[in-house]
NUBA-876417 format. One record per residue (C-alpha): x, y, z; residue number from 1. Coordinates in Angstrom, 3 decimals, m for minus. Example, Ala and Ser with C-alpha at 12.3 -4.5 7.8 and 13.67 -1.06 7.14 Angstrom:
BEGIN
- 12.300|m4.500|7.800|1 $
- 13.670|m1.060|7.140|2 $
//
This chain:
BEGIN
- 0.127|m0.127|0.137|1 $
- 1.589|3.695|m1.572|2 $
- 1.529|6.278|1.512|3 $
- m0.659|8.836|m1.383|4 $
- m3.641|6.125|m0.503|5 $
- m3.428|5.450|3.491|6 $
- m4.987|9.860|4.077|7 $
- m8.024|8.370|2.230|8 $
- m7.644|4.930|3.993|9 $
- m7.622|6.571|8.066|10 $
- m10.540|9.221|6.979|11 $
- m12.463|6.061|6.732|12 $
- m11.399|4.440|10.087|13 $
- m11.192|7.342|11.873|14 $
- m15.134|7.864|11.021|15 $
- m16.107|4.328|11.817|16 $
- m13.531|4.357|15.070|17 $
- m15.056|8.336|16.232|18 $
- m18.835|6.600|15.366|19 $
- m18.372|3.841|18.026|20 $
- m16.790|6.508|20.663|21 $
- m19.742|9.013|20.604|22 $
- m22.271|5.581|20.709|23 $
- m20.289|5.041|23.966|24 $
- m19.651|8.849|25.199|25 $
- m23.407|9.230|24.549|26 $
- m24.939|7.626|27.971|27 $
- m22.717|9.548|29.482|28 $
- m24.096|13.480|27.819|29 $
- m27.753|12.348|28.701|30 $
- m26.276|11.314|32.478|31 $
- m24.384|14.947|33.118|32 $
- m27.667|16.796|30.918|33 $
- m29.498|15.159|33.497|34 $
- m27.902|15.783|36.528|35 $
- m27.134|19.434|35.199|36 $
- m31.482|19.827|35.161|37 $
- m32.304|17.955|37.956|38 $
- m29.703|20.188|41.034|39 $
- m30.704|23.393|38.737|40 $
- m34.690|22.122|39.617|41 $
- m33.873|21.838|42.913|42 $
- m32.116|25.457|44.145|43 $
- m35.205|26.713|41.639|44 $
- m37.762|24.443|43.688|45 $
- m36.094|25.722|47.668|46 $
- m34.839|29.693|46.221|47 $
- m38.163|30.527|46.529|48 $
- m38.895|30.006|50.050|49 $
- m38.851|32.955|51.395|50 $
- m36.869|31.402|54.902|51 $
- m34.639|28.996|52.886|52 $
- m31.005|29.985|53.328|53 $
- m28.095|29.999|51.012|54 $
- m27.351|27.038|51.986|55 $
- m29.738|24.715|51.723|56 $
- m29.271|25.068|47.848|57 $
- m25.376|24.909|47.617|58 $
- m24.704|21.898|47.694|59 $
- m27.237|21.419|44.447|60 $
- m24.944|23.787|43.101|61 $
- m21.605|22.803|43.104|62 $
- m23.111|19.152|41.727|63 $
- m24.802|21.557|38.970|64 $
- m20.941|22.926|38.786|65 $
- m19.053|19.695|38.026|66 $
- m21.835|17.976|36.167|67 $
- m21.560|21.076|33.308|68 $
- m18.151|21.039|33.841|69 $
- m17.459|17.172|33.152|70 $
- m20.056|18.434|30.399|71 $
- m18.264|21.405|28.806|72 $
- m15.175|18.855|28.477|73 $
- m16.754|15.898|26.307|74 $
- m18.701|18.264|24.406|75 $
- m15.130|20.551|23.636|76 $
- m13.665|17.124|22.267|77 $
- m16.756|15.407|20.701|78 $
- m16.223|19.541|18.604|79 $
- m12.956|19.289|17.615|80 $
- m13.038|15.786|17.076|81 $
- m15.139|16.770|14.401|82 $
- m14.021|19.128|12.324|83 $
- m10.818|18.489|10.109|84 $
- m8.005|18.274|12.126|85 $
- m5.816|21.316|11.442|86 $
- m1.832|20.327|9.547|87 $
- 0.304|20.151|11.056|88 $
- m1.616|18.181|13.580|89 $
- m0.095|18.520|17.468|90 $
- m0.044|15.243|19.463|91 $
- m0.889|16.731|23.169|92 $
- m3.530|18.037|22.356|93 $
- m4.826|15.235|19.820|94 $
- m3.921|12.612|22.420|95 $
- m6.469|15.114|25.085|96 $
- m9.132|15.289|23.045|97 $
- m8.593|11.739|22.361|98 $
- m8.243|11.059|25.782|99 $
- m11.752|12.854|26.844|100 $
- m13.697|10.829|24.429|101 $
- m12.830|7.747|24.668|102 $
- m12.868|7.267|28.583|103 $
- m15.923|9.162|28.758|104 $
- m18.801|6.983|31.565|105 $
- m20.770|7.255|33.093|106 $
- m20.674|4.193|35.158|107 $
- m18.466|4.008|37.897|108 $
- m17.223|1.025|36.947|109 $
- m15.972|1.458|33.658|110 $
- m12.177|2.752|32.607|111 $
- m10.217|5.265|33.274|112 $
- m8.557|7.173|30.884|113 $
- m5.534|9.407|32.676|114 $
- m2.648|12.121|30.409|115 $
- 0.332|12.961|31.323|116 $
- 1.765|15.276|29.065|117 $
- 5.620|15.241|29.520|118 $
- 7.204|16.693|27.040|119 $
- 8.148|20.656|26.315|120 $
- 7.916|22.274|23.364|121 $
- 6.759|20.988|19.690|122 $
- 3.807|18.622|19.963|123 $
- 3.328|18.692|15.958|124 $
- 4.015|15.449|13.624|125 $
- 4.091|15.532|9.815|126 $
- 1.706|12.672|9.825|127 $
- m1.597|13.654|8.813|128 $
- m4.405|14.194|11.571|129 $
- m7.128|11.121|10.784|130 $
- m4.157|9.215|10.832|131 $
- m2.555|10.749|14.071|132 $
- m6.563|10.801|15.313|133 $
- m6.961|7.147|14.740|134 $
- m4.020|5.670|16.411|135 $
- m4.278|7.100|19.784|136 $
- m8.424|6.290|20.047|137 $
- m8.752|2.328|18.264|138 $
- m6.230|1.259|20.874|139 $
- m7.542|3.258|23.668|140 $
- m11.220|2.647|22.037|141 $
- m10.333|m1.006|22.610|142 $
- m8.891|m0.819|26.195|143 $
- m11.207|0.591|27.579|144 $
- m14.266|m1.498|26.144|145 $
- m12.609|m4.132|25.331|146 $
- m12.685|m6.891|22.592|147 $
- m15.348|m8.936|21.268|148 $
- m16.599|m8.486|24.586|149 $
- m14.028|m9.486|26.439|150 $
- m12.176|m7.706|30.158|151 $
- m12.019|m4.031|29.992|152 $
- m9.186|m2.387|31.210|153 $
- m9.693|m1.110|34.790|154 $
- m7.488|2.194|34.166|155 $
- m5.300|3.100|31.508|156 $
- m2.898|5.907|31.655|157 $
- m1.330|7.645|28.018|158 $
- 1.792|9.547|28.699|159 $
- 3.172|11.034|26.119|160 $
- 7.368|12.002|25.886|161 $
- 9.583|12.466|22.659|162 $
- 13.280|11.105|21.267|163 $
- 15.450|12.860|19.022|164 $
- 13.140|13.258|16.153|165 $
- 9.917|11.154|16.941|166 $
- 7.325|11.675|19.418|167 $
- 5.828|9.281|21.696|168 $
- 2.788|7.657|22.855|169 $
- 2.805|5.161|25.836|170 $
- m0.916|3.242|26.078|171 $
- m0.542|1.229|30.053|172 $
- m3.297|m0.293|31.326|173 $
- m4.478|m3.486|33.545|174 $
- m4.577|m5.497|30.614|175 $
- m3.095|m5.489|27.313|176 $
- m3.427|m2.795|24.686|177 $
- m3.213|m3.607|21.474|178 $
- m3.495|m1.897|17.889|179 $
- m6.646|m3.822|15.976|180 $
- m5.336|m4.904|12.986|181 $
- m7.644|m3.332|10.666|182 $
- m5.879|0.125|10.949|183 $
- m2.350|m1.248|11.548|184 $
- m1.159|m1.536|8.084|185 $
- m3.594|1.816|7.388|186 $
- m1.314|3.423|10.209|187 $
- 2.434|2.094|9.465|188 $
- 1.757|3.804|5.581|189 $
- 0.800|6.564|6.912|190 $
- 4.459|6.666|9.096|191 $
- 3.035|5.498|12.081|192 $
- 5.588|3.349|14.633|193 $
- 4.808|1.550|17.090|194 $
- 6.434|m1.403|20.143|195 $
- 4.901|m3.751|22.043|196 $
- 5.123|m4.858|24.852|197 $
- 2.395|m6.968|26.922|198 $
- 0.415|m4.102|28.842|199 $
- 1.708|m1.315|27.042|200 $
- 1.790|0.166|22.861|201 $
- 3.881|3.014|22.151|202 $
- 3.274|4.624|19.142|203 $
- 5.343|6.951|17.951|204 $
- 5.714|10.024|15.696|205 $
- 7.584|11.536|13.311|206 $
- 7.770|15.120|13.907|207 $
- 6.200|17.506|11.821|208 $
//
């Protein structure tokens, strides 16, 4: 496969991956919206009482603010990932957006996704934007969802570092983290390299 074909293929595969991630995140969006609505209704009903102290509504205001912050972070990631990626793509920015989307869940028992950005300076890569998104989202989504009904990772840590002329994103979990077979060839043609260990995957992107 020639590298000239890779961006189009990466775009198709990225769209399918994004749809899967959005389907999972939709539960979190609905849960957060419901949380905001319920807490605001409690505040409204108590605020109309002439003898109600401010302290009576403060906990509900705090809860609504937390739910709104959670919702805002997720929707900002969704809107950014739904747009055409600005080139050259920034691996750090893309990683944070992908982690916010793939880590979205309304269930406390689901996987927790944490990002550690240890890079100082430029994080842009010459790999096409859709291929960067695909490389980060595909294995992360597999880890938090589970492959073919298999066990999910409890916690996934995403660490961004640099090595010489490359940017490295290491995904570590308590379960194996792998690139799905249907995206590996496309990413290789797009210029992404990777190494696998039992419970981690290191994705390597050439700097722009």
